[in-house]
C-alpha positions in Angstrom: 2.6 33.6 -183.0 -0.2 31.1 -182.6 -3.3 31.8 -180.1 -3.4 31.4 -176.4 -5.3 29.2 -174.6 -5.1 28.5 -170.9 -7.3 26.9 -168.2 -5.8 26.1 -164.7 -8.1 23.9 -162.1 -7.1 23.3 -158.3 -8.8 20.8 -155.7 -10.2 22.0 -152.5 -8.6 20.7 -149.8 -8.5 20.5 -145.9 -5.4 21.1 -145.1 -3.5 24.5 -145.3 -0.4 22.4 -146.3 -1.5 22.2 -149.6 -0.1 24.0 -152.6 -0.3 24.3 -156.4 2.1 22.9 -159.2 1.0 24.4 -162.2 1.8 22.0 -165.2 1.5 23.4 -168.7 1.0 21.3 -172.1 2.2 23.4 -174.6 2.8 23.6 -178.4 5.6 25.5 -179.7 4.8 28.0 -182.5 4.6 27.0 -186.3 6.2 28.1 -188.8 2.8 30.1 -190.3 3.0 32.4 -187.0 4.3 36.0 -186.7 7.4 34.7 -186.6 9.6 34.8 -189.7 11.5 31.4 -190.4 14.1 33.8 -190.7 14.3 35.0 -187.8 13.8 31.9 -186.1 16.6 30.4 -187.7 18.9 32.8 -186.3 17.4 32.4 -182.9 18.4 28.8 -182.6 22.1 29.8 -184.1 22.5 32.2 -181.7 24.7 31.5 -178.8 22.3 31.1 -175.6 23.4 32.4 -172.0 23.8 29.7 -169.9 20.6 29.6 -167.2 22.6 27.0 -165.0 22.1 28.0 -160.9 25.9 27.0 -159.7 24.3 27.3 -155.6 21.1 25.0 -157.3 23.6 22.6 -158.5 25.3 22.5 -155.8 22.6 21.6 -153.6 21.1 19.0 -155.4 24.7 17.7 -156.1 25.3 17.2 -151.7 21.8 14.7 -152.1 22.3 13.2 -155.5 22.6 9.5 -153.9 19.0 9.7 -152.1 17.1 10.5 -155.3 15.9 6.6 -155.2 15.6 6.1 -151.5 11.7 6.9 -151.3 11.8 7.6 -148.2 14.6 10.4 -148.1 14.8 13.8 -149.3 13.1 13.4 -152.4 10.2 11.4 -150.8 7.9 14.1 -152.7 8.6 13.7 -156.3 8.3 9.7 -155.1 4.7 10.1 -153.7 3.3 13.0 -157.3 5.3 10.6 -159.6 2.4 8.6 -160.0 0.1 11.7 -160.5 2.6 13.8 -163.2 3.2 10.9 -165.1 -1.0 10.6 -165.5 -1.0 13.9 -166.3 1.7 13.7 -169.2 0.3 10.5 -170.5 -3.3 12.0 -170.8 -1.9 15.4 -172.5 0.7 13.8 -175.0 -1.5 11.1 -175.9 -4.3 13.9 -176.8 -1.3 15.9 -178.7 -0.1 13.3 -180.5 -3.4 11.1 -181.1 -2.3 8.3 -179.5 -4.4 6.1 -177.7 -3.8 6.4 -173.6 -5.2 3.2 -173.2 -2.6 0.7 -174.8 0.4 -0.6 -173.0 3.3 1.8 -175.0 1.4 4.6 -176.1 4.4 6.9 -176.4 6.0 4.4 -178.7 7.8 6.3 -181.8 8.2 10.2 -179.7 11.3 11.5 -179.1 11.1 12.8 -175.7 14.1 14.6 -173.4 13.8 14.9 -169.8 15.2 18.2 -168.8 17.0 18.1 -165.6 16.0 14.2 -165.0 17.8 14.3 -161.7 18.3 10.3 -160.9 15.7 9.4 -163.7 12.6 9.0 -161.9 10.1 10.6 -164.9 12.7 9.4 -167.4 12.3 5.5 -166.3 8.8 5.3 -166.5 8.1 7.6 -170.2 10.6 4.5 -171.4 8.3 1.8 -170.0 5.5 3.7 -171.8 7.6 3.3 -175.2 9.1 6.4 -175.6 12.6 7.0 -176.6 14.0 9.1 -173.9 17.4 11.3 -173.1 17.7 12.5 -169.5 19.6 15.3 -169.2 20.9 16.8 -166.1 23.8 19.9 -165.4 24.6 17.9 -162.3 27.2 15.1 -163.3 26.2 12.7 -160.1 22.9 12.7 -161.0 24.2 11.4 -164.4 26.0 8.8 -163.0 23.0 7.6 -160.4 20.3 7.7 -163.1 22.8 5.5 -165.5 23.3 2.8 -162.6 19.5 2.5 -162.0 18.7 2.1 -165.3 21.3 -0.5 -166.5 19.1 -3.0 -163.7 16.3 -2.9 -166.4 16.6 -4.0 -170.0 13.5 -1.6 -170.8 15.3 1.8 -169.3 18.7 0.4 -170.1 18.7 2.1 -173.9 18.1 5.8 -172.1 20.4 8.1 -173.2 21.4 10.2 -170.4 23.6 13.8 -170.7 25.2 15.7 -168.4 24.8 18.9 -169.6 22.3 21.9 -170.4 19.1 22.3 -172.4 20.9 25.8 -174.2 23.9 23.1 -175.2 21.4 20.7 -176.3 20.4 24.0 -178.7 23.5 24.4 -179.8 24.1 20.5 -180.9 21.5 21.4 -183.3 18.7 18.9 -181.2 15.1 18.4 -181.3 12.9 16.1 -179.6 8.8 15.1 -180.0 8.1 16.2 -176.8 10.3 18.3 -174.1 9.7 17.9 -170.0 11.3 19.5 -167.6 9.3 19.1 -164.3 10.3 21.2 -160.7 13.2 22.9 -162.8 12.4 26.5 -164.1 12.2 27.2 -159.9 15.8 26.6 -159.5 17.5 28.3 -163.1 19.1 31.4 -162.8 17.2 32.6 -166.0 14.0 31.5 -166.5 13.2 33.1 -170.0 16.2 32.0 -171.2 15.9 28.6 -170.2 12.0 28.1 -171.7 13.6 29.9 -174.9 15.9 26.5 -174.4 12.7 24.3 -174.3 11.0 26.0 -176.6 14.3 25.9 -179.7 13.9 22.3 -178.3 11.0 21.4 -179.9 10.2 20.0 -183.1 6.9 22.5 -184.3 3.6 21.1 -183.5 5.8 19.3 -180.3 4.7 19.4 -176.5 6.4 21.2 -174.1 5.5 20.0 -170.6 6.7 22.6 -167.2 5.7 22.2 -164.0 6.9 24.6 -161.1 5.4 25.8 -157.7 2.6 29.0 -157.7 3.9 32.1 -155.5 1.6 32.1 -152.5 1.3 32.3 -149.3 0.1 28.8 -149.5 3.3 27.4 -151.1 5.5 29.6 -149.1 3.9 28.0 -146.0 3.6 24.5 -147.1 6.7 24.0 -149.3 9.2 25.5 -147.6 8.2 26.0 -143.6 5.8 22.7 -143.7 8.5 20.3 -146.1 11.8 22.4 -145.2 11.4 22.9 -141.3 9.0 21.1 -139.9 8.5 17.5 -141.7 11.7 17.9 -142.8 10.9 16.7 -146.3 13.6 18.4 -147.8 16.7 19.9 -146.5 16.9 23.6 -145.6 17.2 26.3 -148.9 16.3 23.5 -150.6 13.5 26.4 -152.2 13.4 30.0 -152.4 10.7 31.6 -153.0 11.5 34.9 -154.4 11.9 31.8 -157.2 8.8 31.1 -157.8 6.5 31.9 -160.8 3.2 32.8 -160.8 0.8 31.1 -163.5 0.9 34.4 -165.6 4.6 35.3 -165.2 4.9 31.6 -166.7 2.3 32.0 -169.5 4.2 35.5 -170.2 7.9 33.6 -170.5 6.7 31.2 -172.6 5.1 33.5 -175.3 8.0 35.6 -175.4 9.5 31.7 -176.4 7.1 31.4 -178.8 5.2 29.0 -177.2 1.0 28.2 -177.4 0.0 27.4 -174.0 -2.9 24.8 -174.6 -3.6 23.6 -171.2 -2.7 24.4 -167.3 -3.8 22.1 -164.4 -3.4 22.6 -160.4 -1.5 20.2 -158.6 -2.3 19.7 -154.5 -1.2 17.4 -151.8 -3.6 16.3 -149.6 -1.6 15.4 -146.1 -4.7 13.3 -144.7 -4.6 10.8 -147.6 -0.5 11.3 -148.1 -1.8 11.6 -152.2 -1.3 14.2 -154.8 -4.1 14.6 -157.1 -4.5 17.3 -160.1 -7.3 19.5 -158.8 -11.2 20.8 -160.6 -11.9 23.4 -159.1 -10.8 27.3 -159.0 -11.8 29.4 -156.4 -9.1 32.5 -156.8 -8.4 32.5 -160.2 -8.0 31.4 -163.6 -6.8 32.7 -166.5 -8.2 32.4 -170.1 -5.8 34.1 -172.9 -6.5 35.1 -176.2 -3.6 37.4 -178.2 -5.4 40.9 -179.4 -3.4 43.3 -180.9 -0.1 41.8 -179.5 -1.2 41.9 -175.9 -2.3 39.2 -174.1 -6.3 39.8 -172.4 -6.8 38.1 -168.8 -9.7 37.2 -167.5 -10.4 36.5 -163.5 -13.3 34.1 -162.7 -14.3 32.0 -159.7 -14.9 28.5 -160.6 -18.7 26.9 -159.9 -19.5 23.1 -159.4 -22.9 22.0 -158.4 -26.4 20.8 -159.9 -27.4 24.6 -159.3 -29.5 26.6 -162.3 -26.8 29.1 -163.2 -28.8 32.0 -162.3 -29.0 30.5 -158.6 -25.3 30.3 -159.0 -24.8 33.9 -159.9 -27.6 35.2 -157.2 -25.6 33.3 -154.9 -22.1 34.5 -155.7 -23.4 38.2 -155.8 -25.2 37.7 -152.4 -22.4 36.1 -150.7 -19.1 36.6 -152.2 -17.1 40.1 -150.5 -15.3 42.5 -152.0 -13.7 44.6 -149.3 -11.9 44.8 -146.2 -15.5 44.8 -144.3 -16.5 42.0 -146.0 -20.0 43.7 -147.1 -21.7 41.6 -150.1 -21.6 43.2 -153.4 -25.4 43.7 -153.8 -25.5 45.4 -150.3 -22.2 47.8 -150.9 -23.8 49.1 -154.7 -26.8 49.6 -152.9 -25.1 52.0 -150.7 -23.9 53.4 -153.8 -26.8 54.0 -155.5 -28.9 55.3 -153.0 -25.5 57.9 -151.9 -26.3 58.5 -156.1 -30.2 59.3 -155.2 -30.0 61.3 -152.1 -27.3 63.6 -153.9 -29.2 64.4 -156.8 -32.6 64.9 -154.8 -30.6 68.0 -153.1 -31.6 71.3 -154.4 -28.2 73.1 -154.6 -25.9 72.6 -156.9 -24.2 69.8 -156.3 -23.4 68.4 -160.2 -19.6 67.6 -159.0 -20.6 65.2 -156.0 -23.3 64.1 -158.4 -20.5 62.9 -160.8 -18.4 61.4 -158.3 -21.7 59.2 -156.8 -22.3 58.1 -160.5 -19.0 57.7 -161.4 -18.5 55.7 -157.9 -21.7 53.7 -158.5 -21.0 52.6 -162.3 -17.4 51.6 -161.4 -18.9 48.9 -158.1 -21.2 47.9 -161.1 -18.5 47.5 -163.4 -17.1 45.2 -160.7 -20.0 42.9 -161.5 -19.2 41.9 -164.9 -15.8 40.0 -164.4 -17.8 37.3 -161.9 -20.6 37.4 -164.1 -18.2 36.8 -167.6 -16.2 34.0 -165.6 -19.4 32.3 -163.8 -20.3 32.4 -167.5 -16.7 31.2 -168.4 -17.4 28.2 -166.1 -21.2 27.1 -166.9 -19.4 26.7 -170.3 -16.5 25.0 -169.7 -18.4 22.6 -167.5 -21.0 21.8 -169.9 -18.0 20.9 -172.3 -16.8 18.6 -169.5 -19.9 17.1 -169.5 -20.2 16.4 -172.8 -16.5 15.2 -173.0 -17.1 13.1 -170.0 -20.2 11.1 -171.9 -18.3 11.0 -174.7 -15.5 9.6 -172.6 -18.5 7.1 -171.2 -19.8 5.7 -174.4 -16.4 5.0 -175.2 -15.7 3.5 -172.4 -18.6 1.0 -172.8 -17.5 0.6 -176.2 -14.0 -0.7 -174.9 -15.7 -2.9 -172.3 -18.2 -4.3 -175.1 -15.2 -4.8 -177.0 -12.8 -5.9 -174.4 -15.8 -8.8 -173.7 -15.4 -9.8 -177.0 -11.7 -10.1 -177.1 -11.7 -11.9 -173.4 -14.4 -14.4 -175.0 -11.7 -14.6 -178.2 -8.9 -15.1 -175.7 -10.6 -17.9 -174.1 -11.0 -20.0 -177.5 -7.4 -19.1 -178.4 -6.6 -20.4 -175.3 -8.5 -23.8 -175.5 -6.8 -24.3 -179.0 -3.6 -23.7 -177.6 -4.1 -26.1 -174.6 -4.4 -28.7 -177.3 -2.1 -27.5 -179.7 0.4 -27.9 -176.8 -0.9 -31.2 -176.3 -0.6 -32.0 -179.9 3.3 -30.2 -179.0 3.7 -32.4 -176.5 2.8 -35.9 -178.1 5.2 -34.7 -180.6 7.4 -34.1 -179.1 7.7 -37.5 -177.2 7.4 -39.1 -180.8 10.6 -36.9 -181.9 12.2 -38.2 -178.5 11.7 -41.6 -179.5 12.4 -41.3 -183.1 15.9 -39.9 -181.5 16.3 -43.1 -179.2 15.9 -45.0 -182.7 19.2 -46.1 -184.3 21.0 -43.9 -187.0 19.7 -44.5 -190.5 22.8 -46.0 -191.7 22.5 -48.6 -188.7 18.9 -49.3 -189.8 19.5 -50.1 -192.9 22.6 -52.2 -191.8 19.8 -54.0 -189.5 17.4 -54.6 -192.2 19.8 -55.7 -194.8 21.0 -58.6 -191.7 17.1 -59.1 -191.5 16.7 -60.1 -194.8 19.6 -62.8 -195.0 18.2 -64.4 -191.9 15.1 -64.1 -193.7 16.1 -65.6 -196.4 18.2 -68.9 -194.7 14.9 -69.3 -192.7 13.3 -69.2 -196.3 15.6 -72.0 -197.5 15.3 -73.7 -193.9 11.4 -73.7 -194.2 11.8 -75.2 -197.4 14.6 -78.2 -196.8 12.0 -78.6 -193.6 9.3 -79.0 -195.7 11.0 -81.6 -197.9 12.0 -83.4 -194.8 8.4 -83.4 -193.8 6.6 -84.7 -196.9 9.7 -87.4 -196.6 8.8 -88.2 -192.9 4.9 -88.2 -193.7 5.9 -90.9 -196.6 8.0 -93.1 -193.9 5.2 -92.6 -191.4 2.3 -94.0 -194.1 4.9 -96.7 -194.2 5.6 -97.2 -190.8 1.8 -97.2 -190.1 1.7 -100.5 -192.4 4.2 -102.3 -191.3 2.7 -101.8 -187.8 -1.0 -102.7 -189.0 0.7 -106.2 -190.9 2.9 -106.4 -187.7 -0.8 -106.6 -185.9 -2.2 -109.0 -188.2 0.6 -111.2 -187.6 0.5 -111.0 -183.5 -3.4 -111.8 -184.0 -2.8 -114.5 -186.2 0.2 -115.7 -184.2 -2.4 -115.4 -180.9 -4.9 -117.8 -182.1 -2.1 -119.8 -183.0 -1.8 -120.0 -179.9 -4.8 -120.3 -178.4 -5.5 -122.8 -180.5 -2.5 -125.1 -179.2 -3.2 -124.4 -175.4 -7.0 -125.3 -175.9 -5.9 -128.6 -177.7 -3.6 -129.2 -174.9 -6.7 -128.6 -172.6 -8.5 -131.3 -174.4 -5.7 -133.6 -174.4 -5.5 -132.7 -170.7 -9.0 -133.2 -170.1 -9.0 -137.0 -172.1 -6.2 -138.0 -170.2 -7.6 -137.0 -166.7 -10.2 -139.7 -167.5 -7.3 -142.7 -167.9 -6.5 -144.5 -165.1 -4.1 -143.2 -162.3 -1.6 -145.1 -163.5 -1.7 -142.4 -166.7 -0.8 -139.6 -164.6 2.8 -139.4 -165.4 2.2 -139.6 -168.9 -0.3 -136.4 -168.6 1.3 -134.2 -166.7 4.3 -134.7 -169.4 2.3 -134.2 -171.8 0.7 -130.7 -171.1 4.2 -129.5 -169.7 5.7 -130.2 -173.0 2.8 -128.7 -175.0 2.8 -125.3 -172.4 6.9 -125.3 -172.9 6.7 -125.6 -177.0 3.1 -122.3 -176.3 5.6 -120.2 -174.4 8.9 -120.6 -176.0 7.0 -119.5 -179.5 6.0 -116.5 -177.6 9.6 -115.7 -176.6 10.7 -116.1 -179.9 8.1 -113.5 -180.9 9.3 -111.7 -178.4 12.9 -112.1 -179.0 12.1 -110.7 -182.8 9.9 -107.7 -182.0 13.0 -106.5 -179.8 15.4 -107.6 -182.1 13.1 -105.2 -185.0 13.4 -102.7 -182.2 17.2 -102.2 -181.7 17.1 -102.9 -186.2 14.6 -99.4 -186.2 16.5 -97.5 -183.5 19.9 -98.7 -185.6 19.0 -98.2 -188.8 17.3 -94.9 -188.2 19.1 -93.1 -185.8 21.2 -90.8 -188.5 18.0 -89.9 -190.8 15.2 -89.4 -187.8 14.5 -87.5 -185.3 14.2 -89.1 -181.8 10.2 -88.1 -181.9 10.0 -90.7 -184.8 12.4 -93.1 -182.9 9.8 -92.9 -179.9 7.0 -93.6 -182.1 7.9 -96.6 -183.5 9.0 -98.1 -180.2 6.3 -97.4 -178.7 4.1 -99.4 -181.3 6.4 -102.3 -181.5 6.1 -102.1 -177.5 2.3 -102.0 -177.5 2.6 -104.9 -179.3 4.5 -107.0 -177.3 1.5 -106.2 -174.5 -1.2 -107.3 -176.8 1.1 -110.6 -177.3 1.8 -111.1 -173.1 -2.1 -110.1 -173.0 -3.3 -113.0 -174.8 -1.2 -115.7 -172.3 -3.4 -118.2 -170.3 -2.9 -118.1 -166.5 -1.2 -121.0 -165.6 0.8 -120.6 -162.4 4.3 -121.0 -163.2 5.2 -123.6 -160.4 3.7 -126.2 -162.5 5.3 -124.7 -165.5 9.0 -125.2 -166.5 10.3 -122.2 -168.6 13.2 -122.3 -170.5 15.5 -119.1 -169.4 15.0 -117.2 -172.5 14.2 -113.6 -170.8 17.9 -113.7 -169.7 19.1 -113.7 -173.3 16.5 -110.8 -174.6 
């Protein structure tokens, strides 16, 4: 078998209700041990007798419905579960060289929880990445565990089986780690049970076991206080005679081919209401090594504090009591030596008495060897622990620096992610706009129709351009006609003015004649003016006739704007013609009714 190395730790607690739970982290013996492969194979093929205790199964079946009630009978397990998980996480990560700081340190490991109950340990193991198999002999516990695991998709894959460890061995099941907490004190045969756990563990795998130490403190706290005073557990849950001491459990595990690597105390502080792993042993520590087929154990006391080694040893020797009378060790050995010295100074023949006193003195002296050895072991352990803490501190500092770098990188990634998200939102908005557009076929159809419309508009534009050129020529011609008309009107005005001037001169010359000739003068003026007005009216009539002719002729080939322009030009000419008339009184003149004709 492989060598054994055990260390146990326990915290001092201010209450007598505290008791120790021994958590073992162990590995099954490798194939290079003194157990032959043939013997190991025969052991696996042998049908293991069942270690079930039907009375214990009935007790747990009666309270199976309260497994997940944190204030029910299993409240102590719920309270201690975080501390147990911390120890298991640390030990398994150390054994399998996993990173204890990652989210799923047990990823890739197959773990079986023997005596899983309602699954309060199996589910956290699954959340840490392990492939978990939960085993319990109480069918009701398995039903409760399955029902609770189904509520979480992470724990739903847990394999719960209503079976025993012995049956799993018969099925040749093997696991990287085997965990059995608070179970060994409830089985009928702890030795067979531990053999089954060993058989379920792969070579170089890990086994974790916890149980209650058989001490008076555990009897007072685990049974009297927990069951009868505090009513945490139903009465009769534990039997003090079923508890195992660390030495007994180590011996059982050795016979089951398990190499015990680590042992820790587990205590409850009623003031804080918490469980904790211990780091101080005031009663006993076990350090084992295999010598000629037997295990040698050494008892010692742990010592903590900044004192020097010699001062610690001196204080222990001067204060620690070893007898019922409470005498310090040095005082007692001083008495033994004084008695021996007095007896040797006597003159009578007292050789036998001197031999007895010398033997008693030497025996008392030998009792110092164990405390001294233990103190030396404790000092070495403290030095190693300090070195481990220093290494851990350096590692944590490195991780903190790395975490700071990672945080900066994550901040940059976050900014980039924000920009990327903004771009994605913009792309999504564009995609929605594109999705709102008609299909490609309809777009092509619309484009074709637009092209046709453009071609029609271009043809219309060409025709319009031609028409515009034509109208430009016609407008130029119209301007030429207007100019000629204006020239004609101006000549007519001049002629009219000249005629009126001649008439005025005739009128003036006539006024110089005698009064007898006034009637002839009046008639002559009226006649001349009438002739001028008639000429003007004839011109106006011709202008209106031209307007009507233009409108009638151009109505099919000219637009309204062009017709209006020509009419305006003619009316301007008429206005100019009218302004050229002299200012005569209408009462003195007789006009023919020419306006009615117009």
